[in-house]
mmCIF file of the N, C-alpha and C atoms, coordinates in Angstrom:
data_MODEL
# 
_entry.id   MODEL 
# 
loop_
_atom_site.group_PDB 
_atom_site.id 
_atom_site.type_symbol 
_atom_site.label_atom_id 
_atom_site.label_alt_id 
_atom_site.label_comp_id 
_atom_site.label_asym_id 
_atom_site.label_entity_id 
_atom_site.label_seq_id 
_atom_site.pdbx_PDB_ins_code 
_atom_site.Cartn_x 
_atom_site.Cartn_y 
_atom_site.Cartn_z 
_atom_site.occupancy 
_atom_site.B_iso_or_equiv 
_atom_site.pdbx_formal_charge 
_atom_site.auth_seq_id 
_atom_site.auth_comp_id 
_atom_site.auth_asym_id 
_atom_site.auth_atom_id 
_atom_site.pdbx_PDB_model_num 
ATOM 1   N N  . MET A 1 1  ? 123.527 114.738 75.053 1.00 0.00 ? 1  MET A N  1 
ATOM 2   C CA . MET A 1 1  ? 122.595 115.779 75.270 1.00 0.00 ? 1  MET A CA 1 
ATOM 3   C C  . MET A 1 1  ? 122.917 116.828 76.194 1.00 0.00 ? 1  MET A C  1 
ATOM 4   N N  . ARG A 1 2  ? 123.640 116.361 77.241 1.00 0.00 ? 2  ARG A N  1 
ATOM 5   C CA . ARG A 1 2  ? 124.118 117.221 78.243 1.00 0.00 ? 2  ARG A CA 1 
ATOM 6   C C  . ARG A 1 2  ? 125.049 118.308 77.805 1.00 0.00 ? 2  ARG A C  1 
ATOM 7   N N  . ILE A 1 3  ? 125.913 117.864 76.894 1.00 0.00 ? 3  ILE A N  1 
ATOM 8   C CA . ILE A 1 3  ? 127.018 118.809 76.275 1.00 0.00 ? 3  ILE A CA 1 
ATOM 9   C C  . ILE A 1 3  ? 126.324 119.714 75.440 1.00 0.00 ? 3  ILE A C  1 
ATOM 10  N N  . LEU A 1 4  ? 125.435 119.333 74.530 1.00 0.00 ? 4  LEU A N  1 
ATOM 11  C CA . LEU A 1 4  ? 124.915 120.094 73.378 1.00 0.00 ? 4  LEU A CA 1 
ATOM 12  C C  . LEU A 1 4  ? 123.734 121.006 73.846 1.00 0.00 ? 4  LEU A C  1 
ATOM 13  N N  . ALA A 1 5  ? 122.941 120.539 74.792 1.00 0.00 ? 5  ALA A N  1 
ATOM 14  C CA . ALA A 1 5  ? 121.634 121.221 74.976 1.00 0.00 ? 5  ALA A CA 1 
ATOM 15  C C  . ALA A 1 5  ? 121.314 121.685 76.396 1.00 0.00 ? 5  ALA A C  1 
ATOM 16  N N  . LEU A 1 6  ? 122.452 121.907 77.137 1.00 0.00 ? 6  LEU A N  1 
ATOM 17  C CA . LEU A 1 6  ? 122.194 122.293 78.564 1.00 0.00 ? 6  LEU A CA 1 
ATOM 18  C C  . LEU A 1 6  ? 122.956 123.549 78.774 1.00 0.00 ? 6  LEU A C  1 
ATOM 19  N N  . PRO A 1 7  ? 122.349 124.609 79.471 1.00 0.00 ? 7  PRO A N  1 
ATOM 20  C CA . PRO A 1 7  ? 123.151 125.705 79.888 1.00 0.00 ? 7  PRO A CA 1 
ATOM 21  C C  . PRO A 1 7  ? 124.108 125.375 80.920 1.00 0.00 ? 7  PRO A C  1 
ATOM 22  N N  . GLU A 1 8  ? 125.149 126.168 81.145 1.00 0.00 ? 8  GLU A N  1 
ATOM 23  C CA . GLU A 1 8  ? 126.252 125.782 82.045 1.00 0.00 ? 8  GLU A CA 1 
ATOM 24  C C  . GLU A 1 8  ? 125.806 125.645 83.467 1.00 0.00 ? 8  GLU A C  1 
ATOM 25  N N  . GLU A 1 9  ? 124.801 126.378 83.872 1.00 0.00 ? 9  GLU A N  1 
ATOM 26  C CA . GLU A 1 9  ? 124.357 126.277 85.247 1.00 0.00 ? 9  GLU A CA 1 
ATOM 27  C C  . GLU A 1 9  ? 123.778 124.912 85.630 1.00 0.00 ? 9  GLU A C  1 
ATOM 28  N N  . VAL A 1 10 ? 123.368 124.173 84.641 1.00 0.00 ? 10 VAL A N  1 
ATOM 29  C CA . VAL A 1 10 ? 122.797 122.848 84.926 1.00 0.00 ? 10 VAL A CA 1 
ATOM 30  C C  . VAL A 1 10 ? 123.530 121.753 84.206 1.00 0.00 ? 10 VAL A C  1 
ATOM 31  N N  . ALA A 1 11 ? 124.732 121.939 83.751 1.00 0.00 ? 11 ALA A N  1 
ATOM 32  C CA . ALA A 1 11 ? 125.544 120.961 82.894 1.00 0.00 ? 11 ALA A CA 1 
ATOM 33  C C  . ALA A 1 11 ? 125.892 119.847 83.706 1.00 0.00 ? 11 ALA A C  1 
ATOM 34  N N  . HIS A 1 12 ? 125.963 120.071 85.059 1.00 0.00 ? 12 HIS A N  1 
ATOM 35  C CA . HIS A 1 12 ? 126.455 119.007 85.940 1.00 0.00 ? 12 HIS A CA 1 
ATOM 36  C C  . HIS A 1 12 ? 125.327 118.090 86.309 1.00 0.00 ? 12 HIS A C  1 
ATOM 37  N N  . TRP A 1 13 ? 124.081 118.282 85.926 1.00 0.00 ? 13 TRP A N  1 
ATOM 38  C CA . TRP A 1 13 ? 122.947 117.398 86.161 1.00 0.00 ? 13 TRP A CA 1 
ATOM 39  C C  . TRP A 1 13 ? 123.157 116.072 85.574 1.00 0.00 ? 13 TRP A C  1 
ATOM 40  N N  . SER A 1 14 ? 122.762 115.031 86.268 1.00 0.00 ? 14 SER A N  1 
ATOM 41  C CA . SER A 1 14 ? 122.865 113.727 85.762 1.00 0.00 ? 14 SER A CA 1 
ATOM 42  C C  . SER A 1 14 ? 121.654 113.476 84.780 1.00 0.00 ? 14 SER A C  1 
ATOM 43  N N  . LEU A 1 15 ? 121.679 112.403 84.091 1.00 0.00 ? 15 LEU A N  1 
ATOM 44  C CA . LEU A 1 15 ? 120.517 112.131 83.172 1.00 0.00 ? 15 LEU A CA 1 
ATOM 45  C C  . LEU A 1 15 ? 119.219 111.834 83.903 1.00 0.00 ? 15 LEU A C  1 
ATOM 46  N N  . THR A 1 16 ? 119.490 111.208 85.102 1.00 0.00 ? 16 THR A N  1 
ATOM 47  C CA . THR A 1 16 ? 118.251 110.932 86.042 1.00 0.00 ? 16 THR A CA 1 
ATOM 48  C C  . THR A 1 16 ? 117.660 112.304 86.434 1.00 0.00 ? 16 THR A C  1 
ATOM 49  N N  . THR A 1 17 ? 118.499 113.214 86.823 1.00 0.00 ? 17 THR A N  1 
ATOM 50  C CA . THR A 1 17 ? 118.034 114.468 87.268 1.00 0.00 ? 17 THR A CA 1 
ATOM 51  C C  . THR A 1 17 ? 117.241 115.150 86.116 1.00 0.00 ? 17 THR A C  1 
ATOM 52  N N  . LEU A 1 18 ? 117.869 115.144 84.914 1.00 0.00 ? 18 LEU A N  1 
ATOM 53  C CA . LEU A 1 18 ? 117.205 115.731 83.761 1.00 0.00 ? 18 LEU A CA 1 
ATOM 54  C C  . LEU A 1 18 ? 115.796 115.140 83.513 1.00 0.00 ? 18 LEU A C  1 
ATOM 55  N N  . ARG A 1 19 ? 115.749 113.797 83.557 1.00 0.00 ? 19 ARG A N  1 
ATOM 56  C CA . ARG A 1 19 ? 114.481 113.102 83.396 1.00 0.00 ? 19 ARG A CA 1 
ATOM 57  C C  . ARG A 1 19 ? 113.456 113.615 84.419 1.00 0.00 ? 19 ARG A C  1 
ATOM 58  N N  . GLU A 1 20 ? 113.870 113.639 85.625 1.00 0.00 ? 20 GLU A N  1 
ATOM 59  C CA . GLU A 1 20 ? 112.926 113.942 86.630 1.00 0.00 ? 20 GLU A CA 1 
ATOM 60  C C  . GLU A 1 20 ? 112.512 115.394 86.683 1.00 0.00 ? 20 GLU A C  1 
ATOM 61  N N  . LYS A 1 21 ? 113.276 116.279 86.302 1.00 0.00 ? 21 LYS A N  1 
ATOM 62  C CA . LYS A 1 21 ? 113.109 117.785 86.320 1.00 0.00 ? 21 LYS A CA 1 
ATOM 63  C C  . LYS A 1 21 ? 112.400 118.214 85.012 1.00 0.00 ? 21 LYS A C  1 
ATOM 64  N N  . LEU A 1 22 ? 112.679 117.563 83.822 1.00 0.00 ? 22 LEU A N  1 
ATOM 65  C CA . LEU A 1 22 ? 112.069 118.036 82.657 1.00 0.00 ? 22 LEU A CA 1 
ATOM 66  C C  . LEU A 1 22 ? 111.070 117.127 81.948 1.00 0.00 ? 22 LEU A C  1 
ATOM 67  N N  . VAL A 1 23 ? 111.261 115.859 82.117 1.00 0.00 ? 23 VAL A N  1 
ATOM 68  C CA . VAL A 1 23 ? 110.335 114.918 81.430 1.00 0.00 ? 23 VAL A CA 1 
ATOM 69  C C  . VAL A 1 23 ? 109.196 114.381 82.335 1.00 0.00 ? 23 VAL A C  1 
ATOM 70  N N  . LYS A 1 24 ? 109.496 114.176 83.481 1.00 0.00 ? 24 LYS A N  1 
ATOM 71  C CA . LYS A 1 24 ? 108.515 113.439 84.420 1.00 0.00 ? 24 LYS A CA 1 
ATOM 72  C C  . LYS A 1 24 ? 107.736 114.575 85.106 1.00 0.00 ? 24 LYS A C  1 
ATOM 73  N N  . VAL A 1 25 ? 107.841 115.848 84.877 1.00 0.00 ? 25 VAL A N  1 
ATOM 74  C CA . VAL A 1 25 ? 107.035 116.867 85.499 1.00 0.00 ? 25 VAL A CA 1 
ATOM 75  C C  . VAL A 1 25 ? 105.782 117.038 84.746 1.00 0.00 ? 25 VAL A C  1 
ATOM 76  N N  . GLY A 1 26 ? 104.712 117.112 85.434 1.00 0.00 ? 26 GLY A N  1 
ATOM 77  C CA . GLY A 1 26 ? 103.385 117.254 84.768 1.00 0.00 ? 26 GLY A CA 1 
ATOM 78  C C  . GLY A 1 26 ? 103.324 118.710 84.158 1.00 0.00 ? 26 GLY A C  1 
ATOM 79  N N  . ALA A 1 27 ? 102.905 118.809 82.923 1.00 0.00 ? 27 ALA A N  1 
ATOM 80  C CA . ALA A 1 27 ? 102.771 120.108 82.222 1.00 0.00 ? 27 ALA A CA 1 
ATOM 81  C C  . ALA A 1 27 ? 101.430 120.108 81.468 1.00 0.00 ? 27 ALA A C  1 
ATOM 82  N N  . LYS A 1 28 ? 100.881 121.221 81.345 1.00 0.00 ? 28 LYS A N  1 
ATOM 83  C CA . LYS A 1 28 ? 99.698  121.354 80.444 1.00 0.00 ? 28 LYS A CA 1 
ATOM 84  C C  . LYS A 1 28 ? 100.217 122.137 79.144 1.00 0.00 ? 28 LYS A C  1 
ATOM 85  N N  . VAL A 1 29 ? 99.734  121.519 78.080 1.00 0.00 ? 29 VAL A N  1 
ATOM 86  C CA . VAL A 1 29 ? 100.019 122.166 76.823 1.00 0.00 ? 29 VAL A CA 1 
ATOM 87  C C  . VAL A 1 29 ? 98.729  122.890 76.270 1.00 0.00 ? 29 VAL A C  1 
ATOM 88  N N  . VAL A 1 30 ? 98.916  124.155 76.088 1.00 0.00 ? 30 VAL A N  1 
ATOM 89  C CA . VAL A 1 30 ? 97.803  124.967 75.649 1.00 0.00 ? 30 VAL A CA 1 
ATOM 90  C C  . VAL A 1 30 ? 98.022  125.448 74.240 1.00 0.00 ? 30 VAL A C  1 
ATOM 91  N N  . ARG A 1 31 ? 97.169  125.387 73.349 1.00 0.00 ? 31 ARG A N  1 
ATOM 92  C CA . ARG A 1 31 ? 97.262  125.778 72.015 1.00 0.00 ? 31 ARG A CA 1 
ATOM 93  C C  . ARG A 1 31 ? 96.220  126.932 71.689 1.00 0.00 ? 31 ARG A C  1 
ATOM 94  N N  . HIS A 1 32 ? 96.871  128.009 71.062 1.00 0.00 ? 32 HIS A N  1 
ATOM 95  C CA . HIS A 1 32 ? 95.943  129.022 70.653 1.00 0.00 ? 32 HIS A CA 1 
ATOM 96  C C  . HIS A 1 32 ? 96.427  129.511 69.315 1.00 0.00 ? 32 HIS A C  1 
ATOM 97  N N  . GLY A 1 33 ? 95.697  129.182 68.270 1.00 0.00 ? 33 GLY A N  1 
ATOM 98  C CA . GLY A 1 33 ? 96.170  129.501 66.980 1.00 0.00 ? 33 GLY A CA 1 
ATOM 99  C C  . GLY A 1 33 ? 97.465  128.718 66.549 1.00 0.00 ? 33 GLY A C  1 
ATOM 100 N N  . ARG A 1 34 ? 98.509  129.595 66.310 1.00 0.00 ? 34 ARG A N  1 
ATOM 101 C CA . ARG A 1 34 ? 99.739  128.904 65.920 1.00 0.00 ? 34 ARG A CA 1 
ATOM 102 C C  . ARG A 1 34 ? 100.722 128.902 67.132 1.00 0.00 ? 34 ARG A C  1 
ATOM 103 N N  . CYS A 1 35 ? 100.210 129.239 68.281 1.00 0.00 ? 35 CYS A N  1 
ATOM 104 C CA . CYS A 1 35 ? 101.113 129.295 69.463 1.00 0.00 ? 35 CYS A CA 1 
ATOM 105 C C  . CYS A 1 35 ? 100.869 128.127 70.345 1.00 0.00 ? 35 CYS A C  1 
ATOM 106 N N  . VAL A 1 36 ? 101.901 127.497 70.818 1.00 0.00 ? 36 VAL A N  1 
ATOM 107 C CA . VAL A 1 36 ? 101.862 126.378 71.784 1.00 0.00 ? 36 VAL A CA 1 
ATOM 108 C C  . VAL A 1 36 ? 102.524 126.786 73.005 1.00 0.00 ? 36 VAL A C  1 
ATOM 109 N N  . THR A 1 37 ? 101.837 126.692 74.161 1.00 0.00 ? 37 THR A N  1 
ATOM 110 C CA . THR A 1 37 ? 102.377 126.990 75.450 1.00 0.00 ? 37 THR A CA 1 
ATOM 111 C C  . THR A 1 37 ? 102.460 125.897 76.365 1.00 0.00 ? 37 THR A C  1 
ATOM 112 N N  . PHE A 1 38 ? 103.614 125.712 77.049 1.00 0.00 ? 38 PHE A N  1 
ATOM 113 C CA . PHE A 1 38 ? 103.745 124.680 78.118 1.00 0.00 ? 38 PHE A CA 1 
ATOM 114 C C  . PHE A 1 38 ? 103.490 125.373 79.409 1.00 0.00 ? 38 PHE A C  1 
ATOM 115 N N  . GLN A 1 39 ? 102.647 124.900 80.212 1.00 0.00 ? 39 GLN A N  1 
ATOM 116 C CA . GLN A 1 39 ? 102.355 125.519 81.587 1.00 0.00 ? 39 GLN A CA 1 
ATOM 117 C C  . GLN A 1 39 ? 102.991 124.447 82.552 1.00 0.00 ? 39 GLN A C  1 
ATOM 118 N N  . LEU A 1 40 ? 104.147 124.869 83.140 1.00 0.00 ? 40 LEU A N  1 
ATOM 119 C CA . LEU A 1 40 ? 104.899 123.962 83.952 1.00 0.00 ? 40 LEU A CA 1 
ATOM 120 C C  . LEU A 1 40 ? 104.855 124.406 85.392 1.00 0.00 ? 40 LEU A C  1 
ATOM 121 N N  . ALA A 1 41 ? 105.005 123.537 86.346 1.00 0.00 ? 41 ALA A N  1 
ATOM 122 C CA . ALA A 1 41 ? 105.126 123.955 87.720 1.00 0.00 ? 41 ALA A CA 1 
ATOM 123 C C  . ALA A 1 41 ? 106.508 124.604 87.982 1.00 0.00 ? 41 ALA A C  1 
ATOM 124 N N  . GLU A 1 42 ? 106.581 125.831 88.652 1.00 0.00 ? 42 GLU A N  1 
ATOM 125 C CA . GLU A 1 42 ? 107.769 126.436 88.837 1.00 0.00 ? 42 GLU A CA 1 
ATOM 126 C C  . GLU A 1 42 ? 108.799 125.734 89.700 1.00 0.00 ? 42 GLU A C  1 
ATOM 127 N N  . VAL A 1 43 ? 108.403 124.744 90.419 1.00 0.00 ? 43 VAL A N  1 
ATOM 128 C CA . VAL A 1 43 ? 109.265 124.059 91.401 1.00 0.00 ? 43 VAL A CA 1 
ATOM 129 C C  . VAL A 1 43 ? 110.266 123.158 90.615 1.00 0.00 ? 43 VAL A C  1 
ATOM 130 N N  . ALA A 1 44 ? 109.829 122.785 89.381 1.00 0.00 ? 44 ALA A N  1 
ATOM 131 C CA . ALA A 1 44 ? 110.768 121.886 88.571 1.00 0.00 ? 44 ALA A CA 1 
ATOM 132 C C  . ALA A 1 44 ? 111.954 122.610 88.122 1.00 0.00 ? 44 ALA A C  1 
ATOM 133 N N  . VAL A 1 45 ? 111.698 123.513 87.128 1.00 0.00 ? 45 VAL A N  1 
ATOM 134 C CA . VAL A 1 45 ? 112.727 124.383 86.567 1.00 0.00 ? 45 VAL A CA 1 
ATOM 135 C C  . VAL A 1 45 ? 112.100 125.718 86.399 1.00 0.00 ? 45 VAL A C  1 
ATOM 136 N N  . SER A 1 46 ? 112.956 126.757 86.431 1.00 0.00 ? 46 SER A N  1 
ATOM 137 C CA . SER A 1 46 ? 112.397 128.142 86.198 1.00 0.00 ? 46 SER A CA 1 
ATOM 138 C C  . SER A 1 46 ? 112.106 128.287 84.637 1.00 0.00 ? 46 SER A C  1 
ATOM 139 N N  . LYS A 1 47 ? 111.235 129.282 84.451 1.00 0.00 ? 47 LYS A N  1 
ATOM 140 C CA . LYS A 1 47 ? 110.764 129.661 83.070 1.00 0.00 ? 47 LYS A CA 1 
ATOM 141 C C  . LYS A 1 47 ? 112.009 129.952 82.199 1.00 0.00 ? 47 LYS A C  1 
ATOM 142 N N  . SER A 1 48 ? 112.934 130.821 82.825 1.00 0.00 ? 48 SER A N  1 
ATOM 143 C CA . SER A 1 48 ? 114.081 131.152 81.948 1.00 0.00 ? 48 SER A CA 1 
ATOM 144 C C  . SER A 1 48 ? 115.012 129.975 81.644 1.00 0.00 ? 48 SER A C  1 
ATOM 145 N N  . LEU A 1 49 ? 115.193 129.086 82.634 1.00 0.00 ? 49 LEU A N  1 
ATOM 146 C CA . LEU A 1 49 ? 115.987 127.898 82.361 1.00 0.00 ? 49 LEU A CA 1 
ATOM 147 C C  . LEU A 1 49 ? 115.338 126.949 81.338 1.00 0.00 ? 49 LEU A C  1 
ATOM 148 N N  . PHE A 1 50 ? 114.084 126.723 81.412 1.00 0.00 ? 50 PHE A N  1 
ATOM 149 C CA . PHE A 1 50 ? 113.402 125.941 80.439 1.00 0.00 ? 50 PHE A CA 1 
ATOM 150 C C  . PHE A 1 50 ? 113.459 126.609 78.979 1.00 0.00 ? 50 PHE A C  1 
ATOM 151 N N  . GLN A 1 51 ? 113.416 127.811 79.073 1.00 0.00 ? 51 GLN A N  1 
ATOM 152 C CA . GLN A 1 51 ? 113.533 128.542 77.658 1.00 0.00 ? 51 GLN A CA 1 
ATOM 153 C C  . GLN A 1 51 ? 114.907 128.430 77.087 1.00 0.00 ? 51 GLN A C  1 
ATOM 154 N N  . LYS A 1 52 ? 115.956 128.391 77.962 1.00 0.00 ? 52 LYS A N  1 
ATOM 155 C CA . LYS A 1 52 ? 117.291 128.301 77.419 1.00 0.00 ? 52 LYS A CA 1 
ATOM 156 C C  . LYS A 1 52 ? 117.545 126.857 76.912 1.00 0.00 ? 52 LYS A C  1 
ATOM 157 N N  . ILE A 1 53 ? 117.111 125.871 77.655 1.00 0.00 ? 53 ILE A N  1 
ATOM 158 C CA . ILE A 1 53 ? 117.228 124.542 77.269 1.00 0.00 ? 53 ILE A CA 1 
ATOM 159 C C  . ILE A 1 53 ? 116.386 124.212 75.971 1.00 0.00 ? 53 ILE A C  1 
ATOM 160 N N  . SER A 1 54 ? 115.251 124.760 75.889 1.00 0.00 ? 54 SER A N  1 
ATOM 161 C CA . SER A 1 54 ? 114.384 124.603 74.778 1.00 0.00 ? 54 SER A CA 1 
ATOM 162 C C  . SER A 1 54 ? 115.051 125.213 73.489 1.00 0.00 ? 54 SER A C  1 
ATOM 163 N N  . ALA A 1 55 ? 115.619 126.440 73.699 1.00 0.00 ? 55 ALA A N  1 
ATOM 164 C CA . ALA A 1 55 ? 116.288 127.085 72.559 1.00 0.00 ? 55 ALA A CA 1 
ATOM 165 C C  . ALA A 1 55 ? 117.474 126.336 72.081 1.00 0.00 ? 55 ALA A C  1 
ATOM 166 N N  . LEU A 1 56 ? 118.297 125.730 73.026 1.00 0.00 ? 56 LEU A N  1 
ATOM 167 C CA . LEU A 1 56 ? 119.435 125.030 72.666 1.00 0.00 ? 56 LEU A CA 1 
ATOM 168 C C  . LEU A 1 56 ? 119.035 123.757 71.983 1.00 0.00 ? 56 LEU A C  1 
ATOM 169 N N  . ILE A 1 57 ? 117.935 123.058 72.368 1.00 0.00 ? 57 ILE A N  1 
ATOM 170 C CA . ILE A 1 57 ? 117.482 121.979 71.724 1.00 0.00 ? 57 ILE A CA 1 
ATOM 171 C C  . ILE A 1 57 ? 117.018 122.229 70.278 1.00 0.00 ? 57 ILE A C  1 
ATOM 172 N N  . ASP A 1 58 ? 116.315 123.428 70.142 1.00 0.00 ? 58 ASP A N  1 
ATOM 173 C CA . ASP A 1 58 ? 115.875 123.920 68.809 1.00 0.00 ? 58 ASP A CA 1 
ATOM 174 C C  . ASP A 1 58 ? 117.118 124.183 67.943 1.00 0.00 ? 58 ASP A C  1 
ATOM 175 N N  . ASP A 1 59 ? 118.173 124.662 68.430 1.00 0.00 ? 59 ASP A N  1 
ATOM 176 C CA . ASP A 1 59 ? 119.355 124.897 67.651 1.00 0.00 ? 59 ASP A CA 1 
ATOM 177 C C  . ASP A 1 59 ? 119.981 123.713 67.158 1.00 0.00 ? 59 ASP A C  1 
ATOM 178 N N  . LEU A 1 60 ? 119.764 122.528 67.691 1.00 0.00 ? 60 LEU A N  1 
ATOM 179 C CA . LEU A 1 60 ? 120.324 121.324 67.239 1.00 0.00 ? 60 LEU A CA 1 
ATOM 180 C C  . LEU A 1 60 ? 119.618 120.761 65.928 1.00 0.00 ? 60 LEU A C  1 
ATOM 181 N N  . ARG A 1 61 ? 118.443 121.301 65.656 1.00 0.00 ? 61 ARG A N  1 
ATOM 182 C CA . ARG A 1 61 ? 117.746 120.763 64.518 1.00 0.00 ? 61 ARG A CA 1 
ATOM 183 C C  . ARG A 1 61 ? 118.547 121.337 63.183 1.00 0.00 ? 61 ARG A C  1 
ATOM 184 N N  . ARG A 1 62 ? 118.563 120.512 62.215 1.00 0.00 ? 62 ARG A N  1 
ATOM 185 C CA . ARG A 1 62 ? 119.176 120.884 60.969 1.00 0.00 ? 62 ARG A CA 1 
ATOM 186 C C  . ARG A 1 62 ? 118.536 121.958 60.235 1.00 0.00 ? 62 ARG A C  1 
ATOM 187 N N  . SER A 1 63 ? 119.280 122.870 59.727 1.00 0.00 ? 63 SER A N  1 
ATOM 188 C CA . SER A 1 63 ? 118.700 124.073 58.984 1.00 0.00 ? 63 SER A CA 1 
ATOM 189 C C  . SER A 1 63 ? 118.420 123.498 57.572 1.00 0.00 ? 63 SER A C  1 
ATOM 190 N N  . PRO A 1 64 ? 117.271 123.993 57.008 1.00 0.00 ? 64 PRO A N  1 
ATOM 191 C CA . PRO A 1 64 ? 116.900 123.549 55.686 1.00 0.00 ? 64 PRO A CA 1 
ATOM 192 C C  . PRO A 1 64 ? 117.981 123.962 54.721 1.00 0.00 ? 64 PRO A C  1 
ATOM 193 N N  . VAL A 1 65 ? 118.222 123.096 53.660 1.00 0.00 ? 65 VAL A N  1 
ATOM 194 C CA . VAL A 1 65 ? 119.211 123.321 52.574 1.00 0.00 ? 65 VAL A CA 1 
ATOM 195 C C  . VAL A 1 65 ? 118.554 124.258 51.612 1.00 0.00 ? 65 VAL A C  1 
ATOM 196 N N  . PRO A 1 66 ? 119.226 125.327 51.287 1.00 0.00 ? 66 PRO A N  1 
ATOM 197 C CA . PRO A 1 66 ? 118.614 126.255 50.197 1.00 0.00 ? 66 PRO A CA 1 
ATOM 198 C C  . PRO A 1 66 ? 118.515 125.513 48.884 1.00 0.00 ? 66 PRO A C  1 
ATOM 199 N N  . ALA A 1 67 ? 117.417 125.944 48.242 1.00 0.00 ? 67 ALA A N  1 
ATOM 200 C CA . ALA A 1 67 ? 117.231 125.192 46.851 1.00 0.00 ? 67 ALA A CA 1 
ATOM 201 C C  . ALA A 1 67 ? 118.028 125.831 45.716 1.00 0.00 ? 67 ALA A C  1 
# 
């Protein structure tokens, strides 16, 4: 996961640090229509860093095969 889904500025983080900064942080999930928003505390990771990680993880998903 570190190789495939982390930006270079945090690629040196250990799995424990990733867990503490991304998974164990309290977040509020807000849904409005089709939009889902994560409200995180800024002390964990910045908004831009979270967006980079989220985009890289999303890129790991398999593209649908054309019919």
